[in-house]
C-alpha positions as CSV (number, residue, x, y, z in Angstrom):
1,M,108.7,41.7,-102.5
2,C,111.1,38.9,-103.4
3,L,110.4,35.2,-102.9
4,V,113.5,33.0,-102.8
5,A,113.3,29.2,-103.1
6,C,114.8,26.9,-100.4
7,T,117.6,24.6,-101.5
8,S,118.3,20.9,-100.7
9,S,121.7,21.8,-99.2
10,K,121.2,22.8,-95.5
11,G,123.1,23.2,-92.3
12,L,123.1,20.4,-89.7
13,Y,121.6,22.4,-86.8
14,P,118.6,24.6,-86.2
15,A,119.2,28.1,-87.5
16,Q,117.5,31.2,-88.9
17,A,116.0,30.4,-92.2
18,Q,118.4,32.8,-94.0
19,E,121.3,30.9,-92.5
20,L,120.0,27.3,-92.8
21,Y,120.2,27.0,-96.6
22,R,123.7,26.6,-97.9
23,S,124.4,27.0,-101.6
24,P,125.9,29.6,-104.0
25,L,122.5,29.9,-105.6
26,F,120.7,30.7,-102.3
27,D,123.5,33.1,-101.2
28,G,123.3,35.0,-104.5
29,A,119.5,35.1,-104.4
30,R,119.6,36.3,-100.8
31,H,122.0,39.2,-101.8
32,F,119.6,40.1,-104.6
33,A,116.6,40.1,-102.3
34,E,118.3,42.2,-99.6
35,T,119.7,44.8,-101.9
36,R,117.1,45.0,-104.7
37,C,113.8,44.5,-103.0
38,D,111.8,46.1,-100.1
39,S,111.1,42.8,-98.4
40,W,111.8,39.1,-98.9
41,F,110.7,35.7,-97.8
42,I,111.8,32.1,-98.3
43,L,109.6,29.5,-100.0
44,S,110.0,26.2,-98.1
45,A,108.6,22.9,-99.3
46,K,107.9,21.9,-95.7
47,H,106.9,25.2,-94.0
48,G,105.5,27.2,-96.9
49,L,106.4,30.9,-96.4
50,L,109.3,31.6,-94.0
51,Q,110.6,34.9,-92.7
52,P,114.4,35.1,-93.1
53,T,114.9,35.4,-89.3
54,E,112.5,32.6,-88.4
55,K,114.3,29.7,-86.7
56,V,114.0,26.4,-88.5
57,D,115.2,22.8,-87.9
58,P,116.9,21.0,-90.8
59,Y,114.6,18.9,-93.0
60,N,114.7,17.0,-96.2
61,E,111.6,17.8,-98.3
62,S,111.2,19.2,-101.8
63,L,108.2,20.2,-104.0
64,Y,109.7,18.0,-106.6
65,Q,108.9,15.0,-104.4
66,L,105.1,15.9,-104.3
67,D,102.4,15.1,-106.8
68,E,100.4,17.8,-108.6
69,A,97.6,17.8,-106.0
70,A,100.0,18.2,-103.1
71,Q,101.8,21.0,-105.0
72,E,98.5,22.8,-105.5
73,D,97.8,22.5,-101.7
74,W,101.2,23.9,-101.0
75,A,100.6,26.9,-103.3
76,R,97.2,27.7,-101.6
77,K,98.9,27.5,-98.2
78,V,101.6,30.0,-99.2
79,Y,99.1,32.2,-100.9
80,G,97.2,32.4,-97.6
81,Q,100.3,33.3,-95.8
82,L,101.1,36.0,-98.3
83,E,97.6,37.6,-98.5
84,S,98.1,39.8,-95.4
85,R,101.6,40.8,-96.3
86,I,101.2,42.1,-99.9
87,E,99.3,44.8,-101.6
88,K,97.1,43.9,-104.5
89,S,98.9,46.4,-106.9
90,S,102.4,45.5,-105.8
91,A,105.0,43.3,-107.5
92,V,106.6,40.0,-106.6
93,V,110.0,38.9,-107.9
94,F,110.5,35.1,-107.9
95,L,114.0,33.7,-107.6
96,A,112.6,30.2,-107.6
97,G,112.2,27.3,-110.0
98,V,109.0,26.5,-111.9
99,K,107.7,24.1,-109.2
100,Y,107.9,26.8,-106.5
101,R,106.6,29.5,-108.8
102,S,104.0,28.3,-111.4
103,K,101.0,27.4,-109.2
104,L,101.6,30.2,-106.6
105,Q,101.9,32.9,-109.2
106,K,98.4,32.1,-110.6
107,H,96.8,32.9,-107.3
108,L,98.8,36.2,-107.0
109,Q,98.0,37.2,-110.6
110,R,94.3,36.8,-110.0
111,D,94.7,39.6,-107.4
112,G,96.4,41.9,-109.9
113,V,99.9,41.3,-108.4
114,K,102.7,41.8,-111.0
115,I,104.9,38.8,-111.3
116,Y,108.6,38.8,-112.4
117,A,111.0,35.9,-112.7
118,P,114.3,37.4,-114.0
119,M,116.1,34.0,-114.1
120,A,113.3,31.9,-115.5
121,E,115.1,31.2,-118.8
122,L,118.4,30.4,-117.2
123,G,119.8,27.0,-116.2
124,I,121.1,26.6,-112.6
125,G,124.7,27.3,-113.6
126,R,123.8,30.5,-115.4
127,Q,121.6,31.6,-112.5
128,V,124.5,31.3,-110.1
129,A,126.8,33.1,-112.5
130,W,124.3,35.9,-113.0
131,L,123.7,36.4,-109.3
132,Q,127.4,36.3,-108.6
133,K,128.1,38.8,-111.3
134,L,125.7,41.2,-109.6
135,I,127.7,41.0,-106.4
136,R,131.0,41.5,-108.2
137,E,129.7,44.5,-110.2
138,A,127.9,46.2,-107.3
139,N,129.6,49.5,-108.1
140,R,128.5,49.4,-111.8
141,L,125.0,48.5,-110.7
142,R,124.8,51.5,-108.4
143,D,125.9,53.7,-111.3
144,L,123.1,52.2,-113.4
145,D,120.6,52.7,-110.6
146,R,121.6,56.4,-110.5
147,L,121.3,56.8,-114.2
148,Y,117.7,55.4,-114.2
149,A,116.9,57.6,-111.2
150,L,117.9,60.6,-113.2
151,I,115.9,59.4,-116.2
152,S,112.9,59.0,-113.9
153,R,113.3,62.6,-112.8
154,L,113.5,63.6,-116.4
155,A,110.2,61.9,-117.1
156,S,108.5,64.3,-114.8
157,R,109.4,67.2,-117.0
158,R,106.9,68.5,-119.5
159,N,107.2,67.4,-123.1
160,C,110.0,65.0,-122.6
161,I,108.2,61.6,-123.0
162,D,105.7,60.3,-125.5
163,P,104.2,56.8,-125.6
164,Q,104.1,57.0,-129.4
165,L,106.7,58.8,-131.3
166,V,104.5,58.7,-134.4
167,S,102.3,61.5,-132.9
168,R,105.3,63.9,-132.5
169,S,106.4,66.6,-134.9
170,S,109.3,68.9,-135.3
171,K,107.4,71.6,-133.4
172,T,107.2,69.6,-130.2
173,V,110.7,68.3,-130.0
174,P,113.7,70.5,-129.1
175,Q,116.3,71.3,-131.7
176,K,119.2,69.7,-129.9
177,G,119.5,67.1,-127.2
178,I,119.9,63.5,-125.9
179,Y,117.3,60.9,-126.4
180,F,116.3,57.6,-124.7
181,F,114.2,54.9,-126.2
182,F,112.4,52.3,-124.0
183,Q,110.8,48.9,-124.9
184,Q,107.3,48.7,-123.2
185,D,107.4,45.0,-122.6
186,E,111.1,44.8,-121.6
187,F,112.2,45.5,-118.1
188,R,115.5,45.7,-116.2
189,M,116.4,42.3,-114.8
190,T,117.6,43.8,-111.6
191,Q,114.7,46.3,-111.2
192,P,111.7,44.7,-112.9
193,L,109.4,47.6,-112.4
194,E,111.5,49.9,-114.7
195,M,111.4,49.7,-118.5
196,R,114.8,49.1,-119.9
197,V,116.5,51.7,-122.0
198,V,117.2,50.1,-125.4
199,R,118.8,53.1,-127.2
200,I,120.6,56.2,-126.1
201,G,121.7,58.8,-128.6
202,T,122.8,62.4,-129.0
203,H,122.2,64.6,-132.0
204,A,122.9,68.1,-133.1
205,V,124.9,68.9,-130.0
206,S,128.2,69.7,-131.7
207,K,129.2,73.2,-132.5
208,G,128.0,74.3,-136.0
209,S,125.6,71.4,-136.5
210,K,122.7,72.3,-138.8
211,S,120.8,69.0,-138.2
212,T,118.1,68.6,-135.5
213,L,117.2,66.1,-132.9
214,W,113.8,65.7,-134.6
215,N,115.5,64.7,-137.9
216,R,117.3,61.9,-136.1
217,L,114.2,60.7,-134.2
218,R,112.3,60.7,-137.5
219,T,115.0,58.7,-139.2
220,H,114.7,56.1,-136.5
221,R,110.9,56.1,-136.5
222,G,110.5,56.2,-140.3
223,A,107.9,58.2,-142.2
224,V,104.3,58.6,-141.1
225,D,103.3,56.0,-143.7
226,G,105.7,53.5,-142.1
227,S,108.4,53.5,-144.8
228,G,112.0,53.9,-143.6
229,N,115.6,53.2,-144.4
230,H,117.5,51.0,-142.0
231,R,120.8,51.8,-143.7
232,G,120.4,55.4,-142.5
233,S,119.7,54.4,-138.9
234,I,121.8,51.8,-136.9
235,F,118.8,51.6,-134.5
236,R,116.5,50.5,-137.3
237,L,119.1,48.0,-138.4
238,H,119.3,46.4,-134.9
239,V,115.6,46.4,-134.4
240,G,115.2,44.7,-137.8
241,D,117.8,42.1,-137.0
242,A,116.0,41.3,-133.8
243,L,112.6,41.0,-135.6
244,L,114.1,38.8,-138.3
245,R,115.5,36.4,-135.6
246,K,112.2,36.4,-133.7
247,L,110.1,35.8,-136.7
248,K,112.7,33.4,-138.2
249,T,112.6,35.2,-141.6
250,E,116.3,35.9,-142.1
251,S,116.2,33.9,-145.4
252,R,113.5,36.2,-146.8
253,F,115.7,39.3,-146.4
254,P,119.3,38.2,-147.2
255,E,120.4,41.8,-148.0
256,W,119.2,43.3,-144.7
257,G,122.0,45.5,-143.4
258,V,124.3,44.8,-146.3
259,G,126.1,47.9,-147.4
260,Q,125.3,51.6,-146.8
261,S,123.0,51.8,-149.8
262,A,120.8,49.5,-151.9
263,N,119.2,49.6,-155.4
264,A,115.5,50.0,-155.9
265,A,114.8,46.3,-156.3
266,I,116.4,45.5,-152.9
267,R,114.6,48.4,-151.2
268,D,111.3,47.3,-152.6
269,M,111.9,43.7,-151.3
270,E,112.6,45.1,-147.9
271,K,109.6,47.3,-147.6
272,E,107.7,44.7,-145.5
273,M,110.4,44.6,-142.9
274,E,110.9,48.4,-142.9
275,L,107.2,48.7,-142.0
276,E,107.5,46.2,-139.1
277,V,110.5,48.2,-137.8
278,S,108.6,51.5,-138.1
279,K,105.7,50.0,-136.2
280,T,107.9,48.7,-133.4
281,I,109.9,51.9,-132.9
282,S,106.8,54.1,-133.2
283,S,105.3,52.3,-130.2
284,M,108.3,52.8,-128.0
285,P,108.2,55.4,-125.3
286,V,111.0,58.0,-125.9
287,Q,112.4,60.7,-123.6
288,W,114.7,63.5,-124.4
289,L,116.8,66.1,-122.7
290,N,117.1,69.5,-124.3
291,I,120.6,70.7,-124.7
292,E,120.9,74.4,-125.4
293,M,124.1,75.6,-127.1
294,R,125.3,78.8,-125.5
295,R,127.9,81.2,-126.8
296,P,131.1,80.9,-124.7
297,R,131.7,84.0,-122.6
298,T,134.6,86.2,-123.7
299,V,137.0,86.8,-120.9
300,I,139.3,89.8,-121.2
301,A,142.5,89.3,-119.4
302,P,143.7,92.3,-117.3
303,T,146.4,94.4,-118.9
């Protein structure tokens, strides 16, 4: 279910709720709700929860005009309107500002409803730009949806997904193939129930290759004791870069990612970060697709 906030810009005459609100932000949010979600409703400061086809008179009210107590009353009202329309284990996508979201989501979360707000960190201008980009790139988005659908089918196969790569060994991973890493707490902005793929790679699929898929996965993961070498894995390098920025520790590891090799002193200094990278990657779900290399058939041309 998607909940879209009303906007201050409205038409002059009574209309269906989905037609009353007039702004690029609302138009983009409506497109998202209609194409990405199973159902959607409009959050109105005056009426609470509105069905898109419900006829509404123009009005001039906003939650930003109400005090905290009145906002809490509004949230309880909307929650009551939603209770009969939503399953406790379902998910709600908010395309709404913090005033329309924060108090209401607390009621929903108490019932176990999953809450997603893909635009929460974006300003109004960037929200409009993101929503309009989804409209412009509808074909690319359909291709991405198809890719994730195929990956979902792959997940149903035996021995192709593991919540912790650290528990795997060369005996349980195919020799050759394609692999997909996911981040457990990171989801697609356009499909918030799906974990986002953060790394795709192939290995040992070229003719004559003596390497193995497991060798590559182990290089990314690091050794069982947590040691690793980010200069031998671009994935480890990028994960480390992200962790350094998140932890604000770039100054402690000035040589991180510099050069394709490093002396013992530098490697020793970087051990702490290598351990963090190994810990992060080891916890990532990973899927793979076995690629079997077959001998080409010999075709004898007729004489």
